[in-house]
NUNU-6986 format. One record per residue (C-alpha): residue in three letters; x, y, z. Coordinates in pm, 1 decimal, decimal comma. Layout:
<pts>
type:ALA	xx:X	yy:Y	zz:Z $
...
</pts>
This chain:
<pts>
type:MET	xx:-0,2	yy:3,6	zz:-13,7 $
type:ARG	xx:128,2	yy:312,0	zz:-92,9 $
type:ILE	xx:-37,3	yy:691,1	zz:99,2 $
type:THR	xx:73,7	yy:1034,0	zz:-93,8 $
type:ILE	xx:-69,4	yy:1335,6	zz:-84,0 $
type:ASP	xx:-364,3	yy:1405,0	zz:-295,8 $
type:ASP	xx:-459,5	yy:1662,2	zz:-535,1 $
type:LEU	xx:-810,5	yy:1548,1	zz:-563,2 $
type:GLU	xx:-816,7	yy:1543,3	zz:-952,2 $
type:SER	xx:-843,0	yy:1209,8	zz:-1011,7 $
type:ASP	xx:-1135,5	yy:1003,9	zz:-1157,2 $
type:ALA	xx:-1087,9	yy:728,3	zz:-884,1 $
type:VAL	xx:-1040,8	yy:1012,0	zz:-610,2 $
type:ARG	xx:-1380,8	yy:1182,3	zz:-683,2 $
type:ASP	xx:-1587,8	yy:887,1	zz:-754,4 $
type:LEU	xx:-1482,1	yy:785,4	zz:-379,0 $
type:LEU	xx:-1600,1	yy:1114,8	zz:-243,4 $
type:ARG	xx:-1887,4	yy:1111,0	zz:-419,3 $
type:LEU	xx:-1967,0	yy:763,0	zz:-268,0 $
type:HIS	xx:-1859,2	yy:878,2	zz:41,4 $
type:LEU	xx:-2131,7	yy:1162,7	zz:40,2 $
type:ASP	xx:-2375,1	yy:981,7	zz:-100,2 $
type:SER	xx:-2347,9	yy:673,5	zz:237,9 $
type:MET	xx:-2340,6	yy:995,2	zz:453,0 $
type:HIS	xx:-2746,1	yy:1123,0	zz:316,8 $
type:ASP	xx:-2826,0	yy:839,0	zz:351,2 $
type:THR	xx:-2795,2	yy:778,6	zz:761,9 $
type:SER	xx:-2828,1	yy:1104,9	zz:821,7 $
type:PRO	xx:-3074,0	yy:1412,3	zz:725,8 $
type:PRO	xx:-2889,4	yy:1713,4	zz:538,3 $
type:GLU	xx:-2823,6	yy:1907,1	zz:787,4 $
type:SER	xx:-2596,3	yy:1634,7	zz:1035,1 $
type:VAL	xx:-2371,4	yy:1564,4	zz:750,6 $
type:HIS	xx:-2047,8	yy:1708,6	zz:775,2 $
type:ALA	xx:-1860,1	yy:1484,5	zz:507,7 $
type:LEU	xx:-1674,7	yy:1706,1	zz:263,4 $
type:GLY	xx:-1663,0	yy:1631,3	zz:-127,1 $
type:ALA	xx:-1371,1	yy:1764,1	zz:-316,9 $
type:ALA	xx:-1486,0	yy:2117,6	zz:-369,7 $
type:GLY	xx:-1466,6	yy:2112,4	zz:18,4 $
type:LEU	xx:-1091,6	yy:1912,1	zz:46,0 $
type:ALA	xx:-940,0	yy:2186,8	zz:-202,0 $
type:VAL	xx:-836,7	yy:2438,8	zz:43,5 $
type:PRO	xx:-548,4	yy:2547,7	zz:209,5 $
type:GLU	xx:-653,9	yy:2406,1	zz:581,0 $
type:ILE	xx:-678,8	yy:2053,0	zz:444,2 $
type:THR	xx:-422,0	yy:1796,2	zz:361,9 $
type:VAL	xx:-571,6	yy:1489,1	zz:176,8 $
type:TRP	xx:-373,9	yy:1172,5	zz:155,3 $
type:THR	xx:-512,7	yy:840,9	zz:-102,4 $
type:ALA	xx:-359,6	yy:491,3	zz:-35,4 $
type:TRP	xx:-346,5	yy:296,5	zz:-369,2 $
type:GLU	xx:-235,6	yy:-66,5	zz:-444,8 $
type:GLY	xx:-89,0	yy:9,2	zz:-810,9 $
type:ASP	xx:-361,7	yy:220,1	zz:-985,3 $
type:GLU	xx:-620,5	yy:113,4	zz:-782,3 $
type:LEU	xx:-767,8	yy:330,3	zz:-488,3 $
type:LEU	xx:-800,4	yy:207,4	zz:-156,1 $
type:GLY	xx:-897,8	yy:461,5	zz:42,3 $
type:ILE	xx:-907,9	yy:858,0	zz:134,5 $
type:GLY	xx:-806,4	yy:1051,5	zz:450,6 $
type:ALA	xx:-814,4	yy:1416,5	zz:559,3 $
type:LEU	xx:-697,7	yy:1668,1	zz:828,0 $
type:ARG	xx:-824,7	yy:2045,0	zz:856,3 $
type:VAL	xx:-607,0	yy:2255,6	zz:1026,7 $
type:ASP	xx:-724,8	yy:2644,9	zz:1083,7 $
type:ALA	xx:-401,7	yy:2890,0	zz:1036,6 $
type:GLY	xx:-253,2	yy:2897,6	zz:1403,5 $
type:ALA	xx:-435,1	yy:2612,1	zz:1546,6 $
type:ALA	xx:-280,6	yy:2349,5	zz:1761,3 $
type:GLU	xx:-584,8	yy:2114,1	zz:1716,0 $
type:GLY	xx:-675,4	yy:1962,1	zz:1384,4 $
type:GLU	xx:-949,1	yy:1760,5	zz:1281,9 $
type:VAL	xx:-976,6	yy:1385,3	zz:1071,6 $
type:LYS	xx:-1198,0	yy:1461,0	zz:775,2 $
type:SER	xx:-1362,5	yy:1237,7	zz:492,4 $
type:MET	xx:-1224,6	yy:906,7	zz:585,9 $
type:ARG	xx:-1326,5	yy:654,2	zz:364,6 $
type:THR	xx:-1229,1	yy:293,1	zz:198,4 $
type:HIS	xx:-1331,8	yy:190,1	zz:-74,5 $
type:PRO	xx:-1600,0	yy:-87,4	zz:-11,1 $
type:GLU	xx:-1362,1	yy:-347,0	zz:-178,5 $
type:HIS	xx:-1135,3	yy:-314,2	zz:43,5 $
type:LEU	xx:-1301,2	yy:-303,6	zz:370,9 $
type:GLY	xx:-1081,0	yy:-518,3	zz:602,3 $
type:ARG	xx:-775,2	yy:-433,0	zz:502,3 $
type:GLY	xx:-565,0	yy:-242,3	zz:697,0 $
type:VAL	xx:-692,9	yy:105,7	zz:474,6 $
type:ALA	xx:-858,2	yy:328,9	zz:690,2 $
type:ARG	xx:-610,6	yy:267,2	zz:1034,4 $
type:ALA	xx:-304,2	yy:284,1	zz:778,4 $
type:LEU	xx:-431,5	yy:664,1	zz:658,4 $
type:LEU	xx:-548,5	yy:727,2	zz:1004,3 $
type:ARG	xx:-198,1	yy:668,3	zz:1131,4 $
type:THR	xx:-56,0	yy:884,7	zz:892,0 $
type:ILE	xx:-268,1	yy:1147,0	zz:964,7 $
type:ILE	xx:-227,6	yy:1174,0	zz:1321,6 $
type:ALA	xx:120,2	yy:1115,0	zz:1248,6 $
type:GLU	xx:165,7	yy:1458,0	zz:1007,0 $
type:ALA	xx:-45,9	yy:1622,7	zz:1349,4 $
type:ARG	xx:236,4	yy:1520,6	zz:1565,5 $
type:ALA	xx:480,0	yy:1652,7	zz:1324,5 $
type:ARG	xx:318,7	yy:1997,6	zz:1269,6 $
type:GLY	xx:324,0	yy:2037,4	zz:1675,3 $
type:LEU	xx:-77,8	yy:1999,6	zz:1712,8 $
type:ARG	xx:-199,3	yy:1927,8	zz:2074,0 $
type:ARG	xx:-478,7	yy:1763,1	zz:2017,1 $
type:LEU	xx:-648,1	yy:1547,3	zz:1669,4 $
type:SER	xx:-1037,4	yy:1527,9	zz:1689,0 $
type:LEU	xx:-1320,9	yy:1386,1	zz:1443,2 $
type:GLU	xx:-1721,2	yy:1387,9	zz:1389,0 $
type:THR	xx:-1847,8	yy:1078,6	zz:1273,2 $
type:GLY	xx:-2247,7	yy:919,8	zz:1198,5 $
type:THR	xx:-2381,7	yy:707,9	zz:1489,7 $
type:ASP	xx:-2564,6	yy:473,2	zz:1255,0 $
type:GLU	xx:-2481,4	yy:108,9	zz:1252,9 $
type:SER	xx:-2289,4	yy:105,7	zz:1002,6 $
type:PHE	xx:-2053,5	yy:350,1	zz:1162,2 $
type:VAL	xx:-1952,7	yy:90,2	zz:1461,7 $
type:PRO	xx:-1597,3	yy:-30,6	zz:1313,7 $
type:ALA	xx:-1527,9	yy:346,5	zz:1241,7 $
type:HIS	xx:-1559,5	yy:402,8	zz:1592,3 $
type:HIS	xx:-1355,3	yy:98,5	zz:1698,7 $
type:LEU	xx:-1115,0	yy:194,6	zz:1535,6 $
type:TYR	xx:-1084,0	yy:545,1	zz:1627,5 $
type:LEU	xx:-1107,0	yy:409,8	zz:2009,4 $
type:SER	xx:-796,6	yy:159,8	zz:1902,6 $
type:GLU	xx:-565,2	yy:378,6	zz:1788,4 $
type:GLY	xx:-584,2	yy:587,2	zz:2120,3 $
type:PHE	xx:-922,8	yy:853,3	zz:2056,7 $
type:VAL	xx:-1180,3	yy:896,6	zz:2329,4 $
type:PRO	xx:-1555,6	yy:993,1	zz:2307,9 $
type:CYS	xx:-1604,4	yy:1338,9	zz:2360,0 $
type:GLY	xx:-1839,6	yy:1632,9	zz:2301,1 $
type:PRO	xx:-1905,6	yy:1862,0	zz:2004,8 $
type:PHE	xx:-1615,0	yy:2099,9	zz:1893,1 $
type:GLY	xx:-1522,7	yy:2376,9	zz:1688,3 $
type:ASN	xx:-1838,7	yy:2486,0	zz:1529,7 $
type:TYR	xx:-2025,3	yy:2128,3	zz:1601,2 $
type:THR	xx:-2306,3	yy:2087,1	zz:1841,3 $
type:GLU	xx:-2463,4	yy:1812,8	zz:2038,5 $
type:ASP	xx:-2676,7	yy:1593,3	zz:1747,1 $
type:PRO	xx:-2812,2	yy:1296,8	zz:1773,8 $
type:PHE	xx:-2666,6	yy:1173,6	zz:1434,1 $
type:SER	xx:-2311,5	yy:1276,9	zz:1520,4 $
type:ARG	xx:-2051,4	yy:1138,1	zz:1773,1 $
type:TYR	xx:-1731,9	yy:1311,4	zz:1880,6 $
type:PHE	xx:-1394,0	yy:1160,0	zz:1959,5 $
type:THR	xx:-1058,4	yy:1330,0	zz:1997,4 $
type:LEU	xx:-694,8	yy:1218,8	zz:2096,8 $
type:GLU	xx:-434,2	yy:1443,4	zz:2293,9 $
type:LEU	xx:-151,3	yy:1390,6	zz:2121,5 $
type:ALA	xx:131,2	yy:1497,8	zz:2385,3 $
type:GLN	xx:-13,5	yy:1216,0	zz:2582,5 $
type:ALA	xx:-55,5	yy:951,8	zz:2280,8 $
</pts>
């Protein structure tokens, strides 16, 4: 598996992001969907990584860090359905955590869904040291959102 910073230009990446957004809308009302598409990810404060095997896209994940912030946010984590259970999400998450540490961030947080389909993601985040937390940043209490955070200085 090769993980690289991505420019969001390939059809495979755009297709996976569309699939990601569609599935988020299938499990949550529109006001509770915080996933970003290609346009939302293509901003200076977000770095996107993709995982590949040869020319085949395995998954995607991103790190959002606002200018001057000491905290980051994991965004748009998604494994291609054909590659579930192969450690793609874990590899991408570890890449994001390593970059957050390299940037000197003190905390990394994320918002994810509450539907049963998100249970594997919850287990992944917990196994990598994240702990449940309340809403952060601009998020609010929402029955369709679950929040996790990782203190990087202690992890």
